C-alpha positions as CSV (number, residue, x, y, z in Angstrom):
1,M,96.8,76.2,143.7
2,E,95.8,79.9,143.2
3,C,92.4,80.4,142.0
4,I,92.9,81.2,138.1
5,T,89.5,82.7,136.9
6,V,88.5,85.7,134.6
7,R,87.4,87.0,138.0
8,S,91.0,87.0,139.5
9,F,92.5,88.6,136.3
10,L,89.7,91.5,136.6
11,Q,91.0,92.4,139.6
12,K,94.1,93.1,138.0
13,L,92.9,95.5,135.6
14,E,91.3,99.0,135.9
15,V,87.8,98.0,134.9
16,N,85.2,100.6,133.9
17,N,81.7,100.0,134.8
18,Y,79.4,101.4,132.3
19,E,76.7,102.6,134.3
20,K,73.6,102.6,132.0
21,T,71.7,99.3,131.0
22,I,71.8,98.7,127.3
23,E,70.1,96.4,124.8
24,S,71.7,93.9,123.2
25,D,72.0,95.8,119.7
26,Q,73.8,98.7,121.5
27,L,76.9,96.7,123.0
28,A,79.0,96.6,119.6
29,K,78.9,100.5,119.0
30,I,79.3,101.1,122.6
31,I,82.5,98.7,123.5
32,K,84.2,100.4,119.9
33,E,83.2,104.0,121.1
34,N,85.1,103.4,124.7
35,G,88.0,102.1,122.6
36,E,87.6,98.5,124.0
37,R,88.9,99.3,127.2
38,P,88.2,96.8,130.0
39,T,84.7,97.3,130.8
40,K,81.4,95.7,132.5
41,F,78.3,96.2,130.9
42,K,74.7,95.7,132.1
43,M,72.1,94.4,129.7
44,N,68.2,94.6,130.2
45,S,67.6,91.0,129.8
46,F,70.2,89.7,132.4
47,K,70.9,90.5,135.9
48,F,74.8,89.4,135.8
49,P,77.4,91.7,133.9
50,I,78.9,91.1,130.4
51,V,82.5,92.0,130.2
52,S,85.1,92.7,127.3
53,G,88.4,94.4,126.5
54,L,90.5,92.2,128.5
55,I,93.3,91.6,126.4
56,N,93.1,94.5,124.0
57,N,96.7,95.1,123.8
58,R,100.1,93.3,124.1
59,E,100.6,94.5,127.5
60,K,97.4,92.8,128.9
61,I,98.4,89.7,126.8
62,A,101.5,89.6,128.8
63,L,99.8,90.2,132.0
64,A,97.6,87.4,131.5
65,L,100.7,85.2,130.9
66,G,102.7,86.5,133.8
67,I,105.3,87.9,131.9
68,D,107.0,90.9,130.3
69,K,105.6,92.0,126.7
70,T,109.0,91.5,125.1
71,K,109.0,87.9,126.2
72,I,105.7,86.5,124.7
73,I,107.3,84.5,121.9
74,S,109.9,82.9,123.9
75,F,107.8,82.1,126.6
76,M,105.2,80.6,124.6
77,I,107.5,78.5,122.6
78,E,108.7,77.1,125.7
79,K,105.4,76.2,126.9
80,L,104.3,74.6,123.4
81,N,107.2,72.4,124.1
82,N,106.4,71.4,127.4
83,L,102.6,70.9,127.8
84,K,101.1,69.9,131.1
85,K,98.7,67.4,132.2
86,C,95.5,68.8,133.8
87,N,94.2,68.2,137.2
88,L,90.9,66.3,137.1
89,T,88.3,67.2,139.7
90,K,84.8,66.3,140.6
91,N,83.8,69.7,141.6
92,A,83.3,72.8,139.8
93,P,81.4,76.2,140.7
94,F,79.5,76.1,137.3
95,L,77.7,72.8,138.6
96,E,75.7,74.9,140.9
97,N,73.4,75.7,138.3
98,K,72.2,73.0,135.6
99,I,69.5,73.8,133.4
100,N,68.2,70.8,131.0
101,L,67.3,72.6,127.9
102,S,64.0,72.0,126.2
103,P,61.2,73.4,124.1
104,E,60.0,75.3,127.1
105,L,63.5,76.2,128.2
106,H,65.5,78.2,125.7
107,I,69.2,78.8,126.2
108,D,68.7,82.7,125.4
109,Q,66.8,83.0,128.3
110,F,70.0,82.5,130.3
111,L,72.8,83.2,128.2
112,P,73.2,86.4,126.2
113,V,73.4,86.2,122.2
114,I,74.5,89.4,121.2
115,D,73.3,91.5,118.2
116,F,76.7,92.7,116.6
117,Y,75.7,93.1,113.1
118,M,72.3,92.9,111.1
119,G,69.9,91.7,113.9
120,K,71.3,88.3,114.4
121,G,72.4,87.1,117.8
122,Y,75.7,85.8,118.2
123,T,78.3,84.4,120.9
124,T,82.1,85.3,120.1
125,S,83.7,84.2,123.0
126,S,82.8,80.6,122.4
127,I,85.2,78.1,123.1
128,V,84.5,74.7,121.6
129,I,86.0,71.5,123.3
130,C,85.8,67.9,121.7
131,D,87.8,64.9,121.8
132,F,90.2,64.5,119.2
133,P,89.4,61.3,116.7
134,G,91.8,58.5,117.7
135,E,94.0,60.2,119.8
136,Q,94.0,60.4,123.9
137,R,93.5,64.4,123.7
138,Q,91.1,67.0,123.2
139,N,90.9,70.2,121.1
140,A,89.6,73.5,122.0
141,S,89.3,76.4,119.9
142,F,87.3,79.5,119.2
143,H,84.2,79.5,117.1
144,R,81.5,82.2,116.6
145,M,78.0,80.9,116.8
146,L,74.7,82.2,115.2
147,Y,71.6,81.4,117.5
148,L,69.0,80.0,115.4
149,G,66.4,79.7,118.2
150,D,65.2,76.2,119.8
151,N,68.6,75.8,121.5
152,K,70.3,75.5,118.0
153,F,73.4,77.2,116.7
154,S,75.1,77.4,113.3
155,I,78.6,77.2,114.2
156,R,81.2,78.6,112.1
157,I,84.0,76.0,111.4
158,V,86.9,76.6,109.0
159,A,87.5,73.7,106.6
160,Q,90.8,71.3,107.6
161,R,91.2,73.0,110.7
162,H,91.0,70.3,113.9
163,L,87.5,70.9,114.9
164,D,86.6,70.2,111.4
165,K,88.7,67.2,111.4
166,A,86.8,66.0,114.4
167,Y,83.4,66.7,112.9
168,V,84.2,65.2,109.7
169,N,85.2,61.8,111.4
170,A,82.0,61.9,113.4
171,I,79.8,62.2,110.5
172,E,81.7,59.7,108.6
173,N,80.9,57.4,111.3
174,N,77.1,58.4,111.4
175,R,77.2,60.0,114.6
176,D,76.9,63.5,116.0
177,L,80.1,65.3,117.7
178,K,79.8,65.7,121.3
179,V,81.2,69.1,122.3
180,A,81.5,71.3,125.3
181,V,81.3,75.3,124.7
182,I,82.8,77.5,127.5
183,F,82.3,81.1,128.3
184,G,84.1,83.2,130.9
185,V,87.7,81.9,131.5
186,H,91.2,83.2,132.5
187,P,92.7,84.9,129.3
188,A,95.4,82.5,129.4
189,I,93.0,79.8,128.6
190,E,91.8,82.1,125.8
191,I,95.1,82.4,124.5
192,A,95.9,78.8,124.6
193,A,92.3,78.1,122.7
194,A,93.6,80.6,120.0
195,S,97.0,78.7,119.6
196,S,97.7,76.0,117.2
197,A,100.3,73.4,117.0
198,P,100.2,69.8,115.8
199,N,99.4,67.3,118.2
200,M,98.5,69.4,120.9
201,D,95.8,69.6,123.7
202,E,95.2,73.1,124.1
203,L,94.0,72.9,127.8
204,E,97.5,71.1,128.3
205,L,98.9,74.3,127.1
206,A,96.9,76.2,129.5
207,S,98.0,74.3,132.2
208,A,101.4,74.8,131.2
209,I,101.0,78.5,131.1
210,L,99.2,78.6,134.3
211,D,101.3,75.9,136.0
212,G,98.3,73.7,136.3
213,L,94.6,73.9,135.3
214,D,91.5,72.1,137.1
215,V,89.2,70.5,134.7
216,C,85.8,68.8,135.4
217,Q,84.3,66.0,133.3
218,L,80.9,66.4,131.8
219,S,78.5,63.7,131.4
220,N,79.5,63.4,127.8
221,G,83.0,62.7,128.8
222,I,84.4,66.3,127.6
223,N,86.9,67.8,130.2
224,V,86.4,71.6,130.8
225,P,88.1,74.2,133.1
226,S,86.6,74.1,136.4
227,N,86.5,77.6,136.7
228,S,84.4,78.4,133.6
229,E,81.5,80.9,133.9
230,F,79.1,79.1,131.7
231,V,79.3,75.7,130.1
232,I,77.1,74.2,127.5
233,E,77.1,70.6,126.7
234,G,76.1,69.6,123.3
235,R,76.4,67.9,119.9
236,I,77.4,69.3,116.4
237,T,75.1,67.5,114.0
238,K,75.2,66.7,110.4
239,N,72.2,69.3,109.6
240,L,73.4,72.5,108.2
241,A,72.0,76.1,108.3
242,P,73.2,79.6,106.9
243,E,75.7,81.4,108.8
244,G,76.5,85.1,108.3
245,P,76.9,87.5,107.3
246,F,79.3,88.7,110.3
247,V,81.9,90.9,111.2
248,D,85.2,89.1,110.5
249,L,88.7,89.9,111.5
250,T,89.4,92.4,108.9
251,G,86.4,94.6,110.1
252,T,84.4,93.6,106.7
253,A,81.5,91.5,106.5
254,D,82.0,87.8,106.1
255,K,79.5,86.1,103.6
256,I,76.7,83.6,104.1
257,R,77.6,80.0,104.2
258,Q,75.9,76.7,105.1
259,Q,77.5,75.7,108.5
260,P,76.7,72.8,110.9
261,I,74.0,72.9,113.5
262,L,75.0,72.8,117.1
263,E,72.7,71.5,119.4
264,A,72.6,72.5,123.0
265,D,71.3,70.2,125.5
266,T,72.3,71.2,129.0
267,L,73.6,74.8,130.3
268,Y,75.6,75.2,133.4
269,F,76.5,78.3,135.1
270,R,78.0,79.7,138.3
271,D,76.2,81.7,140.9
272,D,76.1,85.3,139.9
273,P,78.1,84.6,136.6
274,I,80.0,86.9,134.2
275,F,79.6,86.7,130.6
276,R,82.5,87.3,128.4
277,T,82.0,88.8,124.8
278,I,84.4,90.0,122.3
279,L,84.2,92.7,119.6
280,P,84.6,91.1,116.3
281,G,87.1,92.5,114.2
282,G,88.2,94.6,116.9
283,K,91.5,94.6,119.1
284,E,91.0,91.6,121.0
285,H,90.0,89.6,118.2
286,R,93.1,90.7,116.6
287,M,95.2,90.0,119.5
288,L,94.0,86.5,120.0
289,M,94.0,85.7,116.5
290,G,97.8,87.3,115.7
291,V,99.8,87.3,118.9
292,T,99.1,83.3,119.1
293,Q,100.5,82.9,115.7
294,E,103.7,84.8,116.1
295,P,105.6,81.7,117.8
296,R,104.9,79.5,115.0
297,I,106.3,82.0,112.5
298,Y,109.2,83.0,114.5
299,K,109.9,79.1,115.0
300,G,109.4,78.6,110.9
301,I,111.9,81.7,110.2
302,Q,114.3,80.5,112.7
303,N,114.8,77.4,110.7
304,T,116.2,79.3,108.0
305,I,117.5,82.6,109.8
306,P,118.8,81.4,113.4
307,T,119.4,85.0,114.2
308,V,115.9,86.1,114.0
309,K,114.9,88.5,116.9
310,N,111.2,89.1,117.1
311,V,108.0,88.8,115.1
312,I,104.7,90.6,115.1
313,L,101.3,90.5,113.2
314,T,100.7,94.3,112.8
315,Q,97.3,95.5,114.1
316,G,97.0,97.6,110.9
317,G,97.4,94.4,109.0
318,C,94.3,92.8,110.8
319,S,97.1,90.8,113.1
320,W,96.9,88.4,110.2
321,L,97.8,89.5,106.8
322,H,101.1,91.9,107.4
323,A,104.2,90.8,109.6
324,V,107.3,92.8,110.5
325,V,110.3,90.5,111.2
326,Q,113.4,91.9,113.2
327,I,116.8,90.1,112.2
328,K,120.4,90.2,113.2
329,K,121.5,90.5,109.5
330,R,124.6,88.1,108.8
331,T,124.6,88.0,105.0
332,E,123.0,90.3,102.2
333,G,120.7,87.4,101.4
334,D,119.5,86.9,104.9
335,P,116.3,89.3,104.4
336,K,115.0,87.5,101.4
337,N,115.4,84.2,102.9
338,A,113.6,85.5,105.8
339,I,110.6,86.9,103.7
340,M,110.1,83.5,102.1
341,A,110.3,81.6,105.5
342,A,107.8,84.1,106.9
343,L,105.4,83.6,103.8
344,A,105.7,79.9,104.4
345,S,105.3,79.7,108.2
346,H,101.8,81.5,107.8
347,P,100.3,81.0,104.4
348,S,97.7,84.0,105.3
349,L,100.4,86.3,105.0
350,K,100.3,88.8,102.5
351,R,103.1,91.5,103.3
352,V,106.2,91.1,105.3
353,I,108.8,93.7,106.3
354,I,112.3,92.6,107.4
355,V,114.2,95.1,109.7
356,D,117.2,95.2,111.4
357,D,117.8,94.8,115.2
358,D,118.3,98.5,115.7
359,I,114.7,98.9,114.6
360,D,111.9,99.0,117.5
361,I,109.5,96.5,115.9
362,D,106.6,97.8,118.2
363,D,107.1,101.2,116.8
364,S,105.1,101.9,113.3
365,D,106.9,105.0,113.1
366,D,110.4,103.5,113.2
367,I,109.4,100.9,110.8
368,E,108.1,103.4,108.1
369,W,111.4,105.3,108.8
370,A,113.2,102.0,108.0
371,I,111.5,101.8,104.8
372,A,111.9,105.5,103.9
373,T,115.8,105.3,104.4
374,R,116.7,101.7,103.4
375,V,114.5,100.7,100.8
376,Q,115.0,101.1,97.0
377,P,111.8,99.4,95.6
378,N,113.3,98.1,92.7
379,K,116.2,96.4,94.6
380,D,114.4,95.6,97.9
381,I,110.6,94.6,97.0
382,I,109.8,91.2,95.8
383,F,106.7,89.9,94.5
384,I,105.1,86.4,94.5
385,P,102.0,86.5,92.2
386,N,99.0,84.1,92.1
387,A,99.9,82.6,95.7
388,K,97.1,81.1,97.8
389,G,96.6,83.6,100.7
390,S,93.8,84.3,103.2
391,S,90.0,83.9,102.6
392,L,89.6,86.8,104.8
393,D,91.2,89.3,102.3
394,P,88.4,91.0,100.3
395,S,91.1,92.0,97.5
396,S,92.1,88.3,96.9
397,D,90.5,86.5,94.0
398,D,89.1,83.5,95.9
399,S,92.1,83.5,98.3
400,I,94.6,83.8,95.1
401,T,96.8,87.1,95.8
402,C,100.1,88.6,95.2
403,K,102.5,88.3,98.3
404,W,105.3,90.7,98.6
405,G,108.3,91.4,100.9
406,I,110.3,94.2,101.9
407,D,114.1,94.1,102.7
408,A,114.3,97.2,104.9
409,T,117.7,96.3,106.2
410,K,120.8,98.5,105.8
411,P,123.8,96.9,104.0
412,L,126.3,95.1,106.0
413,K,129.2,97.3,104.6
414,N,129.8,100.9,104.3
415,N,126.4,101.6,106.2
416,E,127.5,104.5,108.5
417,S,125.1,106.8,106.5
418,F,122.1,104.6,107.1
419,N,122.4,104.9,110.8
420,K,120.6,107.2,113.1
421,V,122.9,109.9,114.9
422,E,123.4,109.4,118.5
423,F,122.9,112.6,120.8
């Protein structure tokens, strides 16, 4: 099997080497100033490189999946429908270095916790893996972690998501939740971990995408990708600590919350490791959040409008709050039904625009042209007030918002004047 690692993916990119050695609190600003290009950084406290910007656009997402960018949704739907078991192995490069953490050996001596905002040390590329309660599968998902010192992190867990369900089950049974936290994996594994679907093992999705994935079992029974650069073996406890404020998907500051404390017991890492970081609120953050939700939205719309062609969550809409849906219009009611189906498929969605299949859904100018030439607001815009939206939207009232949809399609009959002139 081909060796699938973050290292192998870096070889496919034009990677910038930032020559200056920097401090932790400089990294976020430099990543942003450099446009989130694929870059290796050197930090004063560590000998190994820190990498960012690996999947900062759809082209690189497609490269990680091994497909053309126009095929992302269909490819992901096919893999979601055909998960593949992982290959359990006994050996893994990260086993080369094992640190039993203690009051004398702190994890931040070996693993970077980066000051992105307000002087607090965070990890952002952290993928948390746990057993799913009562089922023969694992859950893998991204979670930011605030370092508290003494090998403890305050981990952001969103209520009612899969990790929260596993955590609540553990606490109700008077035990800690055993977990692994991985850093530095092939972006296809990151894409899988950012995906969501009922009854899914995200590592089996990664295995389907990569046509096989080797995993190694830790002493706590959790299986992790064998080619991970760093692995933490730990426990999420019943104890809570403040987490935040931090930069969220919208680029605004999230509030302080009481969140569970994760205690790190053991750290593993490869020889000459590579540490992975993701700029919070940046392009990669939005790609991972948005692109992985588009197949679910597409399937939801397809149940109502079988002629749906494409869906994107727009970068300007934080890859979360605004969508554009392309359809092959068959009846005059199709756009309104597509609006309602999209809003139902992604409850965080605030605005959706429906366009015809002659509009380039990847071109914001073409979408605006469709609105300018095919929309009359009193007829083509619908509002849904007092709806439950996203907690990430700072304009909402405790997540209650007004959702809206725009029918930017041309009429089915007598539509010659709506068409672009061909030269």
